[in-house]
N, C-alpha and C positions, 0 to 999 in steps of 0.2 A: 060532447064529441068523443067518440071512442078512440082508443089508441090503436094504430096499425099493428098487425100481428108481429111483423119483423121488428118494428120499433119497440114494442112492448118486450119482446124477447131480448133485444139489444140492451135495453135499460136494465132488465133483470140480471143479465150477465155482468153488466158494469157493477151493479150492486154487490154481486158475489165476488167479483174480482177486486174491486176497490177495497172491500172489507179486509180481504186477506193481504192485499198489497200494503195497505197503510199499517195494519197491525204487525205484519212481518217486518216492515221497516222500523217500527217502534221497538220491537224486540231486538233487532240488530244493533240498536244504540247501546245495548248492554254489553256488547262483545268487548271483552277485555276489562270490563268494569263491574261485573257481577260480584256478589259478596263471597262466593266460593267457586273454585274451579269447576266443580260438577255442575253448578247452576249456570255458569258461563257457557259450558258446552251444551247443556240442555236447552237453554234459550236460543242459542245459535241454531241448533237442530230444528227447533220448533219454527223459527223464522224461515229456515230453508224449506221446510214442509209447506208453509204458507205461501212462499214465493213460487214454489212449484205449482201449487193450485192456482195461483194468480195467472201464471202463464197459460194454463189450460183455459181458464174462464175468459181472459182477455183475448186470447187467440180466437176463440169461438165467437166472441163479441165482434171482433174485427171482420170475421168471415160473414156473420149475419148482417153487419152494417153494409158491407159491399162497397166501401170507399177506399179500399186498399190500405187501411191502417193496420199495422201489426200490433202485437202485444206491447212491444217497446214504444211505439208511437202513442198508444193509449196510456201507458204508464208515465212516460217522460215528457210528453208534449201537450198535455191538457192542463188548464189552469184550475184553480181551486173550485170555482163554481161549476166545473164540469165533472167533479168527482161525486160519486153516489154512495160513499160509505156512511155507515152509521156514525154518529158523533162519539160513541163510546171508544172506538178503536183509535181515534186520533188524539185522545187525551194523553198528555205527557206522562212519562214514567214516574215523575216525582220521587218516590222511594220504592224499595223493592216490594213493600206491602201493596202499594197501589198497582204495580206491574202485575203481581200475582192475582190480585182481585179482579183487575180488568180482564186478564186472561181467563180466569175462572168463569166470570159472567158471560163472556163471549163464547167460550168453548161449549157450554151447555146449550146455548141457543144454536150454535153452529152445527153441533152434532145432530140435533133434532131436524134442522133444515136439510142437512145432507142425507139423512135417512129417508126423508120425504123425496128428495131429488133423485135418490137411487131408484125410485119407482117411476121416474118421469116418462111421459109418453114420447119425449124427444130423446132419441137414442144417444145422441152425443152428450147431452146433459147428464143422463143416467150413467154413462160410462165414466165421466169425470167424477161424479159424486161417489160411485162405488169405490173408486181408487182412493178418494180423499177421506171417506168415512173411516177407513182403517187407521189413517194417521190421526185423525181428530178424536177417535175413541181413546187413543193413548193420551192425547193432549188433555182431554177432559178428566181422565183418571188421575193424571199427574197433578193437575191444578187442584182438583178436589182434595187429594191427599195432603198437599201443602197448605191449603186453607184450613183443613182440620188440625194439622200439626201445629200451625202458628196460632190459630184462633184459640185452641185449647192448650196453648203452651204457657209461656211466662206472662206475667202481668203486662210487660212491655209489648210483647208480640200480640197479645190479645187486643190491647188498646190500638195498636197500629192497624190491625186488620179490621177492627170495627170502624175506625176512622176512614179507612179506604172504602169500605162498604157503604158507609153513609155518604161519602163524597161521590161515588160512582153510580149508586143505585138510580138516581134520577135520569141516567142515560139508558137504562134498561128498556123502558117502555117503547122507545123508537124501534127497537129490533122487531117488535110485533105489530108495528103500524101497518095497516093494509089500505092500499089505494087502488085506483082504476087499473094500474099496470098489474098489480098482484092479482086482482080479480080476474082479469083477462087471461093471464098465464095459468091460474088455477083452473079456470073453466076448461082450458084445453088439456088439462092433466099434466102440464109441464112442471109445476111446482106447487107445494102446499101453500095455503094462505098463512102468512105469518101469524095472524091472530089465533089461528087454530092450534098453534104450538105453545101458546102461553100456559094453559093448564098443566101440561106435562113439565114445562120449565119450572113453574112455581113449585110443583110437588118435589122435583129433584132438588131445587135450590133449598127449599125448606128443610128437607131431610139432612142435607149436608151442613147447612148452617147450624142446625140444632146440635149435630155432633161436634161442630167447631165451637160451640157455646157462643155464637154470634147472633145478634138480633137483627132480623130483617126490617128495614125501615118501613114505616106504615104510610108515609107520604106517597100518594099516587101520581105526583107531578112527574112529567116526562119531557125532557128536552127533545126537540124535533127539528128537522130541516136538512139533515145530512143526506138522507136517501133520495131527496128530490133535488139537491143542490141549492135549495133556497137559502140555507144558512149553514155555514160551518164555523167552528171556533177559530180564533186567531192561530191556534196551535198547528192547524193543518197547513196554513200558508208558510209558516216557518219551517215545517218539516219538508214540504215540497221544495222550498228554496235550497235546502241541503241535498235532497234526494236527486233533484233534476239539474243541478247547476252544470255538471260536466256536459250533458247532452245539449243543454241550452247554449253553453259557451262554445262548444265544438260540435256543431250539428253534423250528424252522420259519421262521427269519428269511429274508427274500428281499431281493435287491438287484439 
C-alpha cells in the first residue's frame, strides 16, 4: 500500500525537524559545562541554529498535516514513539569527544541532505533548506577542524576520538536508510534519496579521518528504528522527560 502524498511529506518533515530538535537539545545540555568558554558559546550557537531550523520544519509539518498542531505542539506534546529522528542524534553526550564526533558524523550527512533539498520541487522545502545550508556549512567545517585537531593531537585526545568513532559509527547507516516514504518523496523531486548520499558522505568522511589519523570502523552493522518510530534508545525518553516537563506540567502556559 502506498503512502499518501501529504502523509509522506509530513513524515519526511518530521524526520528533518526531529533530527535538529533532538540534536539541538543535546548540545544545549553543554551550556555552562563545556571545557572552554569558546566551546560553550560555539555549542550554544550551533544549538540555536538547529532549533531555528526545527521551527521551520515542524511549522511546515503542522501545516501539511492540517490538524492545527503548531511547531510547539509537535515538539512538546508527542511521546517517544512519535519521534522520527535518527538514533545517532539522541545518543548522550558522554564526554566532549563523543559530542564532537556525533556532531561531525551528523553534520556531513546533514549538509548533503540540505544541498539536495535546496533544489526541491516543493518551494517551501527549498526555501528552508537554502537558509539552513549556510549555517550547516559552518557546522560541518567547524566539526571537521576539531576532529582533525584532536584526532591528530595528543595520545589521549587521539584515543578518545577513536573510541568515540568506534562507539558512534554503528549509528551512521540509519541516516542513509531508504523506505517507501523516501522513495515517494524522491519521485516527486521533493528530496534526494538518502541512500544516494552515502558515496559522497563516505568519501568526505574518509578524507577527514585520514587527516585526523583516525581509523574508520569496518563493521557494516547499523542500528535502525528511529526514523520510523519503531525503536528508540532509552536515552530519548529521558531527554524528552527533561525537555517537555514544563509544558506537560503547565499546559498552555505563557510567559
